[in-house]
C-alpha positions in Angstrom: -96.9 -102.3 -63.3 -96.2 -105.9 -62.2 -98.1 -107.7 -59.5 -95.2 -107.4 -57.1 -94.9 -103.6 -57.7 -98.6 -103.1 -57.2 -98.5 -105.3 -54.0 -95.5 -103.4 -52.6 -97.0 -100.0 -53.4 -100.4 -100.9 -51.8 -99.1 -102.9 -48.8 -95.4 -102.4 -47.9 -94.5 -98.8 -48.4 -95.4 -97.7 -44.8 -95.1 -100.8 -42.7 -94.2 -99.6 -39.2 -96.7 -96.7 -39.2 -99.4 -98.8 -40.7 -99.0 -101.5 -38.0 -99.1 -99.0 -35.2 -102.2 -97.3 -36.7 -103.8 -100.7 -37.0 -103.3 -101.4 -33.3 -104.9 -98.0 -32.4 -107.9 -98.6 -34.7 -108.4 -102.1 -33.3 -108.6 -100.7 -29.8 -111.1 -98.1 -30.9 -113.2 -100.6 -32.8 -114.0 -102.7 -29.7 -116.4 -100.5 -27.8 -117.9 -99.3 -31.1 -118.6 -102.9 -32.3 -120.1 -103.9 -28.9 -122.3 -100.8 -28.8 -123.6 -101.4 -32.4 -124.3 -105.0 -31.5 -126.4 -103.7 -28.6 -128.3 -101.3 -30.9 -129.1 -104.2 -33.3 -130.2 -106.4 -30.4 -127.6 -109.1 -30.9 -124.7 -110.6 -28.9 -121.5 -108.5 -28.8 -119.6 -111.2 -30.6 -121.8 -110.6 -33.7 -120.5 -107.1 -34.0 -116.9 -107.9 -33.1 -116.7 -110.8 -35.6 -118.2 -108.5 -38.2 -115.5 -105.8 -37.6 -112.7 -108.3 -37.9 -114.1 -109.9 -41.1 -115.2 -106.7 -42.9 -111.9 -104.9 -42.2 -109.7 -107.8 -43.4 -111.7 -108.6 -46.5 -112.1 -104.9 -47.7 -108.3 -104.5 -47.1 -107.7 -107.1 -49.8 -110.5 -106.4 -52.3 -111.7 -102.9 -51.5 -111.0 -99.8 -53.7 -109.7 -97.4 -51.0 -106.5 -98.2 -49.1 -106.3 -97.2 -45.5 -110.0 -96.9 -45.1 -111.6 -98.8 -42.2 -114.8 -100.8 -42.7 -116.5 -102.6 -39.9 -119.9 -102.9 -38.1 -121.6 -99.5 -38.0 -124.5 -97.8 -36.4 -126.0 -96.8 -39.7 -126.5 -100.4 -40.7 -127.2 -101.7 -37.2 -130.3 -99.6 -36.8 -131.8 -101.2 -39.9 -131.5 -104.7 -38.4 -133.5 -104.2 -35.2 -136.9 -105.2 -36.5 -135.5 -108.2 -38.5 -133.7 -109.6 -35.5 -136.7 -109.0 -33.2 -139.3 -110.5 -35.5 -137.4 -113.3 -37.2 -134.2 -114.1 -35.2 -130.5 -114.0 -35.7 -130.2 -116.5 -38.5 -132.3 -114.3 -40.7 -129.9 -111.4 -40.0 -127.0 -113.6 -41.3 -129.0 -114.5 -44.4 -129.9 -110.8 -45.0 -126.2 -109.9 -44.6 -125.2 -112.5 -47.3 -127.9 -111.0 -49.7 -126.7 -107.5 -48.8 -123.3 -108.5 -50.0 -124.6 -109.9 -53.3 -126.6 -106.7 -53.9 -123.5 -104.5 -53.3 -121.4 -106.7 -55.7 -124.1 -106.2 -58.4 -124.0 -102.4 -57.7 -120.3 -102.4 -58.2 -120.6 -104.5 -61.4 -123.2 -101.9 -62.7 -120.6 -99.1 -61.9 -122.9 -97.3 -59.5 -119.9 -95.9 -57.8 -119.9 -93.3 -60.5 -123.0 -91.8 -58.9 -120.6 -90.1 -56.4 -120.0 -87.4 -59.1 -123.5 -86.1 -58.3 -122.7 -85.5 -54.6 -121.7 -81.8 -54.3 -119.0 -80.4 -52.1 -121.6 -78.8 -49.9 -123.2 -82.2 -49.3 -119.8 -83.8 -48.5 -119.1 -81.0 -46.0 -122.5 -81.4 -44.4 -122.0 -85.2 -44.2 -118.6 -84.8 -42.5 -119.8 -82.2 -40.0 -122.9 -84.3 -39.1 -120.8 -87.4 -38.5 -118.4 -85.4 -36.3 -121.4 -84.2 -34.2 -122.8 -87.8 -34.0 -119.4 -89.1 -33.0 -119.2 -86.6 -30.2 -122.8 -87.2 -29.1 -122.1 -91.0 -29.0 -119.6 -90.3 -26.2 -122.0 -88.4 -24.0 -123.4 -91.6 -22.3 -119.9 -92.3 -21.1 -119.7 -88.8 -19.6 -123.0 -88.7 -17.7 -123.6 -89.9 -14.1 -119.8 -90.4 -13.6 -117.4 -89.0 -11.0 -114.8 -86.3 -11.5 -112.2 -89.0 -12.1 -113.7 -89.8 -15.5 -113.5 -86.1 -16.6 -109.9 -85.9 -15.3 -108.9 -89.0 -17.3 -110.6 -87.7 -20.4 -108.8 -84.4 -20.1 -105.5 -86.2 -19.5 -106.1 -88.3 -22.5 -106.7 -85.3 -24.7 -103.6 -83.6 -23.3 -101.5 -86.6 -24.3 -103.1 -86.8 -27.7 -102.4 -83.2 -28.6 -99.0 -82.7 -26.8 -97.2 -86.0 -27.4 -96.6 -85.2 -31.2 -94.3 -82.4 -30.0 -92.1 -85.2 -28.5 -92.3 -87.6 -31.5 -94.7 -88.4 -34.3 -93.4 -91.8 -35.0 -95.9 -93.4 -32.6 -99.6 -92.4 -32.8 -100.3 -90.1 -29.8 -103.8 -91.6 -29.4 -102.2 -95.1 -28.9 -99.9 -93.7 -26.3 -102.8 -92.1 -24.6 -104.7 -95.4 -24.3 -101.6 -97.2 -23.0 -100.7 -94.6 -20.4 -104.3 -94.2 -19.1 -104.8 -97.9 -18.9 -101.5 -98.4 -17.0 -102.3 -95.5 -14.6 -105.8 -96.9 -13.9 -104.4 -100.4 -13.1 -101.6 -98.9 -10.9 -103.9 -96.4 -9.0 -106.9 -98.7 -8.6 -109.3 -95.9 -9.7 -112.8 -97.3 -10.3 -113.8 -96.3 -13.9 -116.1 -97.8 -16.5 -114.1 -100.2 -18.6 -114.4 -102.0 -22.0 -115.5 -105.1 -20.0 -118.5 -103.2 -18.7 -119.7 -102.7 -22.3 -120.4 -106.5 -22.8 -118.9 -109.9 -22.9 -116.0 -110.5 -25.3 -115.9 -113.7 -27.3 -113.3 -116.3 -26.4 -113.3 -118.3 -29.6 -112.7 -117.8 -33.3 -115.6 -117.3 -35.7 -116.4 -120.3 -37.9 -118.0 -120.8 -41.3 -121.7 -121.8 -41.2 -124.6 -121.5 -43.7 -127.4 -119.4 -42.2 -130.1 -121.8 -40.8 -133.1 -120.4 -42.7 -135.5 -122.1 -45.1 -134.3 -121.6 -48.7 -137.7 -120.5 -49.9 -139.3 -117.5 -51.6 -140.9 -116.6 -48.3 -137.5 -116.2 -46.7 -136.4 -114.0 -49.6 -139.5 -111.9 -49.2 -138.6 -111.4 -45.5 -135.0 -110.5 -45.9 -134.9 -108.6 -49.3 -136.2 -105.3 -48.0 -133.7 -105.3 -45.1 -130.9 -106.3 -47.5 -131.7 -103.6 -50.0 -131.8 -100.9 -47.2 -128.5 -102.1 -45.6 -126.8 -102.4 -49.0 -127.9 -98.9 -50.0 -127.0 -97.2 -46.7 -123.7 -99.2 -46.5 -122.6 -98.2 -50.0 -123.6 -94.5 -49.5 -121.6 -94.2 -46.3 -118.6 -96.2 -47.8 -118.4 -94.1 -50.9 -118.7 -90.8 -49.1 -116.1 -91.9 -46.6 -113.8 -93.0 -49.5 -114.1 -89.5 -51.0 -113.2 -88.0 -47.6 -110.1 -90.2 -47.3 -109.2 -89.3 -50.9 -109.2 -85.6 -49.8 -107.3 -86.3 -46.6 -104.5 -88.3 -48.4 -104.5 -86.5 -51.7 -104.9 -89.8 -53.5 -107.7 -91.4 -55.5 -109.7 -94.5 -55.1 -111.7 -96.9 -57.3 -115.3 -96.4 -56.2 -116.7 -99.3 -58.3 -114.1 -101.6 -56.8 -115.1 -100.4 -53.4 -118.7 -101.3 -54.0 -117.6 -104.8 -54.9 -115.2 -105.0 -52.0 -117.9 -104.0 -49.5 -120.2 -106.6 -51.1 -117.6 -109.4 -50.9 -116.9 -108.5 -47.2 -120.6 -108.6 -46.2 -121.1 -111.8 -48.2 -118.3 -113.5 -46.3 -119.3 -112.0 -43.0 -122.8 -113.4 -43.2 -121.3 -116.9 -43.3 -119.2 -116.2 -40.2 -122.2 -115.5 -37.9 -121.8 -111.7 -38.0 -123.7 -108.6 -38.9 -123.3 -106.4 -42.0 -121.3 -103.2 -42.0 -119.6 -100.6 -44.1 -116.9 -97.9 -44.0 -116.5 -96.0 -40.7 -115.5 -92.3 -41.0 -114.4 -92.1 -37.4 -112.0 -95.0 -37.5 -110.8 -94.1 -41.0 -109.9 -90.6 -39.7 -108.1 -92.2 -36.7 -106.2 -94.4 -39.1 -105.2 -91.7 -41.6 -104.4 -89.1 -39.0 -102.0 -91.6 -37.4 -100.2 -91.8 -40.7 -101.6 -95.0 -42.3 -101.7 -95.0 -46.1 -101.8 -98.6 -47.3 -104.0 -101.7 -47.2 -101.8 -103.2 -44.5 -103.2 -100.8 -41.8 -106.8 -101.9 -42.5 -105.9 -105.6 -42.6 -103.9 -105.4 -39.4 -106.6 -103.5 -37.6 -109.1 -106.4 -38.3 -106.6 -109.1 -37.5 -105.3 -107.5 -34.4 -108.9 -106.9 -33.2 -109.5 -110.6 -33.4 -106.3 -111.2 -31.5 -107.2 -108.7 -28.8 -110.7 -110.1 -28.1 -109.7 -113.8 -28.3 -106.2 -113.9 -26.8 -105.9 -110.7 -24.8 -109.5 -110.3 -23.8 -108.8 -110.2 -20.1 -106.4 -107.3 -20.6 -108.6 -105.5 -23.1 -111.5 -105.6 -20.6 -109.5 -103.4 -18.2 -109.0 -100.5 -20.7 -110.9 -97.5 -19.2 -113.6 -96.1 -21.5 -112.3 -92.6 -20.6 -109.2 -93.4 -22.7 -111.3 -94.4 -25.7 -113.7 -91.4 -25.2 -110.7 -89.1 -25.4 -109.7 -90.6 -28.7 -113.2 -90.3 -30.2 -113.5 -86.7 -29.0 -110.2 -86.0 -30.8 -111.7 -87.8 -33.9 -114.9 -85.6 -33.8 -112.8 -82.4 -33.5 -110.5 -83.5 -36.4 -113.4 -84.6 -38.5 -115.5 -81.4 -38.3 -114.7 -79.0 -41.1 -114.2 -75.9 -39.0 -113.6 -73.6 -42.0 -117.1 -74.3 -43.1 -118.4 -72.1 -40.3 -116.3 -69.2 -41.5 -117.3 -69.9 -45.1 -121.0 -69.4 -44.2 -120.4 -65.7 -44.6 -118.5 -65.9 -48.0 -120.0 -68.9 -49.8 -123.2 -68.6 -51.9 -126.4 -68.9 -49.8 -127.5 -72.0 -51.7 -124.3 -73.8 -50.8 -124.6 -72.9 -47.2 -128.3 -74.0 -47.1 -127.3 -77.4 -48.6 -124.6 -77.9 -46.1 -126.7 -76.9 -43.1 -129.7 -79.0 -44.3 -127.5 -82.1 -44.6 -126.2 -81.6 -41.1 -129.6 -80.9 -39.5 -131.4 -83.9 -41.1 -128.5 -86.3 -40.3 -128.3 -85.2 -36.7 -132.1 -85.0 -36.2 -132.8 -88.4 -37.7 -129.6 -90.3 -37.2 -130.1 -91.5 -40.7 -127.1 -90.7 -43.0 -128.9 -91.6 -46.2 -131.8 -89.2 -45.5 -129.4 -86.4 -44.8 -127.3 -87.0 -47.9 -130.5 -87.4 -50.0 -131.8 -84.1 -48.7 -128.5 -82.4 -49.6 -128.4 -84.0 -53.1 -132.0 -83.0 -53.9 -131.5 -79.4 -52.7 -128.2 -79.2 -54.7 -130.1 -80.3 -57.8 -133.0 -77.8 -57.2 -130.6 -74.9 -56.6 -128.5 -75.9 -59.6 -131.5 -76.2 -61.9 -132.7 -72.8 -60.7 -129.4 -71.2 -61.4 -129.0 -72.7 -64.9 -132.6 -71.7 -65.7 -131.9 -68.1 -64.8 -129.1 -68.1 -67.4 -131.6 -68.5 -70.2 -131.7 -65.3 -72.4 -134.2 -64.2 -75.1 -133.7 -61.1 -77.2 -135.7 -59.8 -80.2 -135.1 -57.9 -83.4 -137.9 -56.5 -85.5 -137.4 -55.8 -89.2 -137.7 -52.3 -90.5 -141.0 -53.0 -92.2 -142.4 -54.6 -89.0 -143.4 -57.7 -90.8 -140.7 -60.0 -89.4 -139.4 -60.5 -85.9 -136.4 -62.7 -84.8 -136.1 -64.2 -81.4 -132.5 -65.0 -80.3 -132.5 -67.7 -77.6 -129.3 -68.3 -75.6 -128.7 -70.8 -72.8 -130.1 -74.1 -71.6 -133.7 -75.1 -72.2 -135.0 -77.8 -69.9 -137.8 -78.5 -67.5 -136.8 -75.6 -65.2 -136.5 -73.0 -67.9 -139.1 -74.0 -70.4 -141.9 -71.9 -68.9 -139.7 -68.8 -69.0 -139.0 -69.5 -72.7 -142.7 -69.8 -73.5 -143.6 -66.6 -71.6 -140.9 -64.6 -73.5 -142.9 -64.7 -76.7 -145.6 -62.1 -77.6 -148.7 -64.0 -78.8 -151.0 -61.0 -79.2 -149.1 -58.6 -81.6 -147.7 -61.3 -84.0 -146.1 -60.2 -87.3 -146.6 -62.3 -90.4 -143.2 -64.0 -90.1 -141.3 -65.2 -86.9 -137.8 -66.6 -86.9 -136.5 -68.4 -83.8 -132.7 -68.4 -83.7 -131.5 -71.1 -81.3 -127.9 -71.2 -82.5 -126.7 -70.4 -78.9 -129.2 -72.6 -77.1 -129.5 -76.3 -76.3 -132.7 -78.3 -75.7 -132.2 -81.0 -73.1 -135.4 -82.9 -72.5 -138.9 -83.6 -73.8 -140.3 -80.7 -71.6 -138.0 -78.3 -73.6 -139.2 -79.8 -76.9 -142.8 -79.5 -75.7 -142.2 -75.8 -75.0 -140.8 -75.3 -78.5 -143.9 -77.1 -80.0 -146.2 -74.9 -77.9 -144.5 -71.7 -79.0 -144.6 -72.6 -82.7 -148.2 -73.8 -82.7 -149.4 -70.7 -80.8 -147.7 -68.4 -83.2 -149.1 -70.3 -86.2 -152.6 -70.1 -84.7 -152.2 -66.3 -84.9 -151.3 -66.5 -88.6 -147.5 -66.3 -88.4 -145.1 -68.2 -90.5 -142.6 -69.7 -88.1 -139.0 -70.7 -88.9 -136.6 -72.3 -86.5 -132.9 -71.9 -87.3 -129.6 -72.9 -85.6 -130.6 -76.2 -83.9 -127.5 -78.1 -83.0 -127.4 -81.8 -83.9 -128.4 -83.1 -80.5 -131.3 -80.7 -80.2 -132.4 -81.4 -83.8 -132.5 -85.1 -83.1 -134.7 -84.5 -80.0 -137.0 -82.3 -82.0 -137.3 -84.9 -84.8 -138.0 -87.7 -82.3 -140.3 -86.0 -79.9 -141.5 -82.7 -81.5 -145.0 -82.3 -83.0 -145.0 -78.9 -84.5 -143.8 -80.3 -87.9 -146.4 -83.0 -87.9 -149.9 -82.8 -89.4 -152.7 -82.0 -87.0 -150.4 -80.8 -84.2 -151.9 -78.7 -81.4 -150.2 -76.7 -78.6 -149.2 -78.8 -75.5 -149.3 -77.8 -71.9 -145.9 -76.9 -70.5 -144.9 -78.3 -67.1 
């Protein structure tokens, strides 16, 4: 495929819908970016500039078209201590280093680690984010008058009913425009975007972070950069997988790692904070019909236009209109079928999904929730595979020879079961261990085999192992001890 064909496919196949989706996403990004700036303890422009920069750069170099990346809460909470103790310039330096770490992760092909995230973890991640998105709207719905609730209700009505009129224009965008116009016409006093914080009135500019270029500076920022890089990549790769499912298309996860890194590297030089993919805005974008990189780029570019050129108008957008959009996003994001599937799916899958949700919602830490889910998935999988290990015996007619037939996977979780399956008290003179239908995966499995052979020999049996496949035989040759002089039984763990 030529460069022009690739460019056309990734940028120009859905122009009108992508531009309208970009406008909608840009409007939704403003209060989010301001709110995340407040969380990090920095000026609102730091988050707004970050959202512009990260969206535009990832649109060009990222690996997932139509996904929205910007300033996020998951990275903002990691910056609080750094900003408080060392100042804003150290945050910019940490963001640059964060980008370099993510680029290195992409070059090392760490995006392939996504294959170890199970469907149950993905579902739990999505449901937890949907709950967090909804909970984030609650401050806008407390200590307010009935007018706010009426406006939110009207906004939701427009969002869900307007598609029956036409789907060519995103209903969420229509909702924001209609509610803003009605608020200005009626003079109703509601919280507005302007109440969230001051919007910048100038363009961001390139500047090297004003920090000493010393090892001490590196010592200060490295822990924060590593944490932000890891959390940012985790959320970005999970969001990319979700968008893959929503659009029935694939994405390049390693390229996405590099793209996130380049975006954060550039953003640090523009006086802005680090960020990553945003599932809420990505869902808004894809639900509105966006499919190409143009939607992401235009969302970032139009965001900058909104805050710098149309700031006075943007300030008057009622927060109720944006709350309605985000409630729609939380409803659309939540996997409602997962509640029904709790009764039909295996208990282990349901436990993994629920544990991921509970940890994320309880801690607000996406990485902890996903890590919990991945660990539980691994434990349940190992237990399931271990139970598939089978051992059968066959005694010769004269009772002088016994054959053990081992089938299944022998590894750390099943090795004890293998050892316990052998009779070490009534041992005939000859023992054959047939492992033709088994595979030995790790040194714990090899240690178990050593222990079995040496225990049987200690009771006077002649032991023969037959049927080792090539990989298992290689492991035995390298790490086994039963065939070496002076070997003794080893403890099995």
